[in-house]
N, C-alpha and C positions, 0 to 999 in steps of 0.2 A: 427715373424722376428729374425731369429737367427743371429747371431754375427759368423764367421767364418776367420781365420786370418785377424783380422780388417776390414774384408767388409762385408757388410750386405747383406745374403740372405734370400730371400721372402721364406717362405715356412708354412705349417699349420701341427701340432703334432695332430693326433686322437687316441684318448684311449676309446675301445669299454670296457663295462662292463656291469656286471651282477644286477639288482638292490637287488633280493632275490636270496642265496644261502641255500638248503636246506639240510642237513644232518641227517642221523638216525644215533645214537649211540644205540640203542637196536639190539637185534638178531634177533626181528620181521620182517616179511617178509611184510615192508608196503608201500605203493602206496601213492600218494600224489595228491590231486586234488584242483580244485577253481573253482567258480562260473563263467561260462561260459562267463559270460559278462566280466570277467577281461582276457581272451583268444580271445572272439570274440564280436568284437563289431558292432552295428548297429546304422548307419549312420542317418542323419533325411533324410527322403524321403524314405528310404528302405524301399519295401514289399516283404512280404514272398511268395512262390510259392505253386501251389497247394493246397493238403487236408491241409497240415500245417496252413497256412494264412486262410480256411475255421475253422479250429478247433478252432483255435487260438479267432476269431471272436464269434464265435457261446460259445466260452464259456465265453466271455466279455459279452454276452447277457444273461448267465445264471444267472452270477454273479448278473447283473441288476437285472435280476425278482426276483431272492433271497431277493434282499434287498427290493423290493416294497413289494412284498409277507408277508415276516416275517411270515410265519406259526408257526413257533417254539418262537415266541417272541424275534427274534435276538438271542438266543443262538447259533447257527449257527453261526453266523458274531463274538460272541465272542469267539469263540473255532477256527474259521478258522485257527490261526497262530500255535495252538498245533497238528497241522498235520505236520507240517513239522519237528516236533522231532520228530515223529513214521514216517512217510513215505519219510523222505530226500528230498531234492530239487534237482536240476539243479547242479550236481555236474560233471566238466567235469576233466577228469584222464590226466596230465600234461604229455607232449609229450615224456620228458626224464624221466627215471626212473631209481634208483638204485638197486631195489631187481632182482631177478632172474627169477622169473615166476609172471603174472597179469592176473586176471581174468578180461575179457572183457565183458559188459551185455549191453543189450538193450531191451526197453519194446514195444511189441506190443500190440497196441490197434484198438477196433473196436467199431463200436456204434451198437445196434439193433435194428431193426425198422419192426416191422410184420414178425418176424421170417427172414426178410435178414438182411443182411450185408450194413448200408447205409454208412459207412466210414471207411476206415483202415489206420492208420498214423504209424509211427514212433518214439518214443519218448524217454527220460530218466524215470527216477521215475515219475519226473515231467511232467504234461500230454502234458505242451503245449512247452517244450525246446525239439525240435524236434533232432533227431539223423539219421544216417545213418542204413538201414536195413542190416541184417547180409550177409554177403559175406565172401569169402576165402580170402581177402585180409589182412594180417597183419598189423595192426598199428605198430606205431612205427620205419617202416621202415624196412632195409635189416639184423638188426641185431638181428630180433625176427622171431620166428616163432611157429606155432601152436602146442601144446603138442602132440596133436594125430590127425590122420583124420577120426577120426569120426563126425567130423561136431558141428555145434552148438547143445544146450542141451536145452531143456524147464524145467524151475524149476517146479516141482511138489511138494512143500514144502505147510504144511497147508490143506485146503482143496480145493487149484487147484491140484488136482490128476489130474492123467491118465485119466480117468474116464470121466471129465472135459475137457479134453484137456489140462490143466495146466495155464486154465483159470480163473481168480478170476472176481468179478464184483462188480457194487455199483449202486446207485442210479441217482447220478449226479457227477460231476468231481469239482463243486466248493461246499462251505458250512464246516460244521461240520464234525468233522470225523465219524459222523453218516450219512452220508452221501456220504463221498468219500470213497476210497480205505479203506479198512480195514487193519492196522496191523497183523492182523491174516491171513489174505488173504481168505476171506470169498467168496462163490459161492453161488447165488441166480439165478437161469435162469428167473427170472422175470424184474429183471434189467437190463437195455439197455447198460450200458457202462459196457467193458469185456478189460483183458489186462492179459497179460501173459509174463515171461522174460526169455530173451534166454541168457544163457552164454556159456563162452568158454574159456579156457586157453590159454595164451601163453607164453613161454618160450625165453631167449634169444639163438640165432641160435647158436653162439661159447662160446669158455670157458670166464670164468670173467676175468681171467688175461690180456686177450687181450683189452678190457676195460678199464684197469689200476686198477681195484678193487679187494684190499688187503684187511687184517682183520689187525685191529691195536688196539691198548688198550689206552681207554680215561680213566685218572686217576684224579678225582676232589680234594679238596685238603685235603681231610676227607679219602683220599686212596682208595676209593672205585673203583674198574676195570671195567669199560665200553666197553666191545666188540665193534665193529663198523666198518664201513668201509670206506674205505681211499678219494673214492671219494664222490663229493657231488652232487644235483640234482639242475639244472639251470633250472630257474623260470622267463620267461618274461612275465608281466604283461603289460595289454593295457596301463597302465600308462605312460610306457616308451616313447610310440612313442612322448608323448609331451615332451615339454621343463619343465626345474624346475619351471621356473617362473610361465609357464601354469599351471602348476601343484598346485602352491602355492594360485594361484587365484584360480582354481577350491576347494580347500580347503576351503580359506578362504568366499567361496561364499555359501558354506552350513551351513546355521544356521544366517541368516544375518539378527541384530536387527532391527525390524520393529519400526523406529522413526515417523510414521506416524500418532501416538494418540492412538495405540492399548495397551489395558490396560498392565500395567508392561513391556513395551518394550522386547512382547514374541519375539519368532523367527519366523519369518512367514516362507511359505511355498516357496520353491527354484524351485518348480516345475511349478511355472506361471512366476517366474521372470527369470530363466535362461533354459526356453527351448528348447530354440534354438543352446544349446552348442550342440554340435556335443557328441555324444556318454555320454552323460551326468547321462542320466536316466538310463543307463544300471550297469556305473559305481556305482551310489549313490545307485541304490538296489541290488547289492552284495558287499558292503562296508559298513562302519561305515559310523557316517555322517560327520568325521575328513578326510573321505578318507583313512580311513586304509584298508588293504590288508586283506583276509580271506584264509585261507589255511587247508583243511579239510585232515583227513587221514583216512585208513583203512587198516587191516590186510587182506593179502588173501582174499577169497570172504566172508570177514565180511561186517559191515554196516558201512556207512559212519559215520564218528565221525561229531561233532559240530565244525563250525570251529574254528582255533587258530586264533583269532586276531592280525595284524601285525602293529603296528601303524606306521604311515607316515614317522617318521624320529625317530632316536633315539632306546633305546631299550625295552624292554620287558620282563613278563613271564607270564606263566598261566598252567594250566591242563586241556587236555583233557581226553576224558576216550571214550575207542573203542570197541564197542560189537563185539566178532568173530562171531557173528552168522550174517547170512546175513538177517533173521528177526528176532530181537532181541526176540521178544514175543512170540514166537514159540520154543525158544532154548531148546534142552532137553540134557539127560546126558550123552548121545554120537551119533556120528553122527550114520546118517542111512546109509544104504547101497544102494548104487546108481541100481536104478532099470531101466534094460536095457529092453525095451517094443517096439512095432511099433506104432507110435502113429495114430490117424484117418485122419489127413490132410499131404499130402505131396506136396502141391501146392507152396512151397517155393523153396527149393534144394531138390536134391537127399541125400546131407549129413546131411540135418534136419532131420534124422530118429530116435533119441531117447530124451526117457525122464530120466531125473537124478530128483537129490535131492540139494538143493542149502546147503549151511553152515548153518548147525545148533549147532555148538559148544556154550555152554552155557557161557565161559569163556569171561571174562572183563579185559580190558589193561588199567591202566592209567599211563598216559606218563605226565612229564612237558616238556615243551617248551622254549627255550630261546634264543631272539633276542639279537642279539649284532653287532656292527661294526667290517667290517672285518680289520683284523691286517694291518698296513702299513699307512704311511703319502697318498701316493698316492691318494686312493680310497677315505679318507674322509667319508662321509655319503652317496656315490654313492652307496657301495656295502654294504648289510648286511647279517648276515648268522643266520639262523633259524636251530636251533639245537631241537632235540626230545630225549628224556631219561628217562627210567624208573622213576615212581613217589617215589616207595618205597625197598628200598634196607634194605636185613635182613644181619645182622652181627654175627657172633659166637664170642662172648670175653672168652669163655670155655677155658680152657687148659685142660681137663679131658673129658668132653663129646662132643657126637655131637649131634645136635639136630635137629628136624623133627619140621616144620612148614607148617600150613595148614587151608584155613579159615574153618569156623565151620559149621560143616555139611557136607564137601565136603568127596568123599573118603579120604580112605589112601593112595590108587595110586597118589594122588595128592599134595602129602606131599612135600614139597623142603628139601633136606637134606643137612646141614652145617656142614663143617668140623672146629674143634677149629680155631678160626682165620679166616675164610674165611666168603666173603661178594657173594651175591646171589639177582638177580631182584627179585619182586614177583608180579605175579598178581592175580585176582580174577578167582576161576577156575569156579563159576557159580555165573551168574548176580543174580539167584533168590533167593541165601541166604545172610542172614545178613553177612553185611562186616564187620566181625569182625574175628581177627586170634586165632590160640590158638598153644601151645608148647608142645613139651616132648623131654625130654630126650633120645638119643639110646644108647643102652646097647648092641645092638648086630650088625652084621655087620662087615665085613672084616677092617674096620677103625676106631671100634671102641677101646676102652683101656679096656672095662668091657664088659664080656661074659656071655651071661645068657645060661644055658644047654638050647638045645634043640629048642632057637629060631629061627626064619629063616628070613630071609630078608623082610619085609614088614608082617611081621607074627605077633607073640607073642612078645609083648614088655615089658620089665619090668617095665617101667612108664607109666601111664594113660596120655588122652592128659588134658590138663587145662582147664582150662576157659577162654572162648572168652573174647578178649579185643579189642579195638578199636586203630589202629595204625596210627592216622589221628589226635590223641589228644596229644598234645605234652606234655613231663613230663617222671616222673620216676613209675615205680611201681612193688609191689613184688606180683609174682605170687604162688598161693599155686600149687605143684606138688605134684600127688599121686600116691603110688605103684598101678600095675595093680592087679588085685584076684589073678592070676595063680599065679603071686612072691609073695604075702600074705600069700598063701598056703602051697609054697614050704617047705619042711623039711630039704632038701640037702641044704647045707650053699652053697652059692655061690662066687666061689673063684676069688679074681683079678689076672692079672698078677703077683701083687706083690707077691703074696701068702696069702692077708690079704679078711675077708670077706666082701661081697659086704654092711651086715649090719655099718660096719664100716667108711661105707660114703653114710649115708641116708639123700638123698637130700628130700629136706622138700619145699623149694621155690625158686623162679629165678625172678632174676632182668631184668624188661624190661625198655630200655629206647628209648624214642621217641624225636629224637631231628632234628633240621632243617640242610637237608645238604648243603653246602656253593656253592656261587655262582649259586645258583636257584631261588633266589628271592622269597624263603620261602616256594617254592611249592615242590621242593624234599626233600623225610624225611628218614632217617637211623633210622633201630630199630635194637638195639644191645641187648643181651641177655646174660647173666652170673649168673652162678651158685650163694647162698648165702650159708653162713656157717649154718649148721643145729643147729650148739648151737647159732648162734645169733650173733656171732662176726661180728662186720663190717656190717653187714645187714640193712637191712630199718627199719625195724621191731621186736623187742625182747620181748617175755616175760619170765619175769622171777619170780618164786617163791620159795620165802623165807621164808614159812609161813610151818606149821605141816601138813597141809591137802591138798588133791591131787584138782587139779585143772581142771576143762572143758572147754576149750573155742573154739569160731567158732563164724565167719563173721554172723552179724546181717541179716535177711531179707532173708536170704536163705533158700529156702523150701528141707526142706530134705523128701526122698520118703521110707515110712516104709516098701513099699515092697521089698525093697533092700536090706534088713537085714538078713544076711546068716547066719545060724544055725553053727557058728565058735565060737559064744557068746552065752551063754544059761544066759537068767535071774529069778532073784530069783523069790518066791512069792510076794515080796512087789513090784516087778518091777527095781530093782534094780541091774545091773549087776555084775555078779562074779567079776570083777576086780577091782569095789569100794568095794562092803563087804569083799573080799583076802586080800586089804591095810588096811582096817579099822579093821581087826580081826587079825591084825600082820602078815600077812604072806609079803613074801617080791617081789618086783618086779623078781627076778630071780628066787624066787619059784614056782611062780603062772604064771609068763610070759608066760611061752613054752606053756601054756594051752589056752591062750586067743589069741597069736601071730597070728593066721591063720587067724580068723575073725575082728583083728584088725582094718584091713584097711576100710572095709564099715561100720563098728561099729564106726570108728570116724567122716564116714560125717554124721551120724544119729545123734550121742550123743555128738560130738565136740573132739577137739585134748584131750588127758590127760596130764598134767605137772605135774609130780612128786613132792615132795618136794626136796627142794634145785637142781634145775633143771632150765634149760633157754632152750628156743627154738625161733626159727625162727617163723615169723607168716607173713604168706600169703595171697591173697583174691583167693577163689573157684570161685567167680563171679566178676572178674574186671570189667564186665560190666554190666548195668540193667537199659533195656528201662521202663521206666513207663508203667502201665496198662491201662493209659487211652489215651483218643486221645491229642493231642498237649501237654502232657507233657513232658519236657524234660529229658533225661538220668538224671540216679542218677550220685549228683557229689563225689567228694572224700572225701567232710565229712560224706556223707551219706552210702558211701561204707565202711568207715573205722571205721564202729561201730562194737564193737562187744561184744558178750555174755558171759557173764563168770558165771559158778557156781561150787558148790562143790560136784555135783553129776553127773552122766550121763545128759545129758539137754534135752534129750525124758524123763526121768523117772518123778515120781511125785516129789522125793525131787529136782529132776534139775529143775524142771520148778518152785518149791517154793523157791529156792536159789539163782535164775538165775541174774542179774542186766546185764543192759547194759552200757557200757563207750565208749566214743569215743576218737580214738588213735590220733585225729589231735589238741587237746587244752592241752596244756603244762601246769601241775597243776590241771586236774580236776580228781577227786578220787570216789572213788568207796567202798562201803563195803558188806562185805558179811557175813552171820548169821551161823554158823556153826550148834548153837540150832536145824534148822530148817529138821537136818537130822534123823528125829525121827524112822524111819526103819532101819538105820543101827546104831544108839548107843543106848545104854542103858538108860534107862528111869533117872536113877540118874545122867550120865554124859550128859545130854541133860539138863538137871538142874542146873548142876553145871558151864558149859558154856552158859549160857544165855546171859549175859551181852561181851559174847568174840566177837569179831568182826574181820574178814581180811579185810586187809586194802589195797588197790589197789589204785595206784599215777601213773598219767603220767609225766614221764620224760625225758632228753634225755643225753645220752651218745656220744658225741660228733654227728654226723651226723644220729645216729641211734637215732628211737622213741621208747622209752621202757616204758612197762607198768608193775612196781616193786609190787609184793604183799610181806606180810609179816604180 
């Protein structure tokens, strides 16, 4: 009822809104889906048609039979849910998407009996979720078209090869993973149930600008720029068909407390009490018990992720993992070339005449999502926004070095290069490798301020990769950076653009800071890197040697490989390196330094880093992450990692072993005492006798934010 010019006009105001909008804040070609029950609801009394209803009925009978037989003592029943993590489920592609290309797929199922096909049906990866057979009709409307005219292809990944027609097989459609289809796509001609995957790519028929799609940059409070698309995907779930009062009643109906005398007032099953509710079972099977929605994501032809849970009201946060491979357990280092051959079966369509190989990229994308209310008082809680962004961002806080970051064990070509002040998203290169990250400074390339003679892009680097560390653990760590063997053996001084030698800027450690990204609900992470002063000024850890003896120091628990010792350093007959004997005999470092500089790099890894008298250095971890070698043992914490070995001789020699002590850098006030009298092979017997009571004292102290191990 509206009041206009003093009179009353009767009318109605209708507001049409979307309950959920989905936004992609990444550069990945993401496609969004949901359980089919959120799109297509089945009402009470609906009966399926054709083979689909027959298959569903027989699948139910087989499941009952497996329950009664229990031939494996119920192990299949316990593992029945695990197959969803590997085989996916009934995920329906949303009608509106914002990416420019989408891979459509459908599975063809057959049952073999007495060497003949008993039945054939089309479904999703879940056998009882029917789908339409492949056709030339393009999903999504007139705005889409097929990428090519080669027709649908059969996925021949794993053992589902061209020789088998792309078929994989299993013993039964229900039960545990040992009975159903294997995630490795195994084929056994004895098994009665078979399936194969048909796939085809569709793209937008016209330019993206026609759809209002444009690139923007989303910046959070931390200044991290996230390229994204302006358009958002509209999602219309089944819940929109009911009024808000009905939806609230259904949510309250889930998990009603039983007050009829059950023990502890446990939640009774709503299946018996609310079985007459229209479409309730479909919704409850695809949503959480409180009525939450589920949205799954996949990248290109990858596997669907586990669903992002959207609460029935308010906001939320979470993390999802997207395998880039369609079959994660079949991922390999590089994508296979598409194999084009003539199939043995042409009974469906003249266009279905090619075999191919699905996406087998081993990459893994970790995304964080955020559910928030749409801004504006008009919508209230009626419309909400679901935004996906990269979980990890890398930032280079250095002003001098470019940095390369990659997953430990991945090829160098997969490394991400960061210019000073730059932030980029980070994804895992190989799902089979440990989820650890390593870093190295870049001293070559067109954007670097430091040049290494003869170095090429992605070729010889002045520094080696650091040890791997976990970027999911919050905190700050000092990471040891070592030079490559080529740079250590070079005799030509490396000049900077300022005319000074690279040795004047010897980098020893990089500080890695892992912190939470704002407005991500503790799910988004920013990892920032910055080089530390090699003398330890302002670094996390510093070693000071104010004693008259040289010291060797190394991280405790790091296993050195004796075979990596190079010929640049020659040992004396007593096992003490020339570096120690030259100093103790009166030679200065400048006199004997050129003799040992060539092999000092690998030498320091085996025997520890040398600290000359009245010198200070920064300290970093060669192994920032160490996993326990026994099952179920937690990774080493910082107290264990920050234990160092200190000796008065190279640590791998006999004198080094006898004079080595272990001290932790985490406890202020902890002391350690070293005995110079144990250097019996380097000192004269009279000198050893005179210094029997002499000790080199080391104390853990602080200098502002720097933890210092000081010797005198």
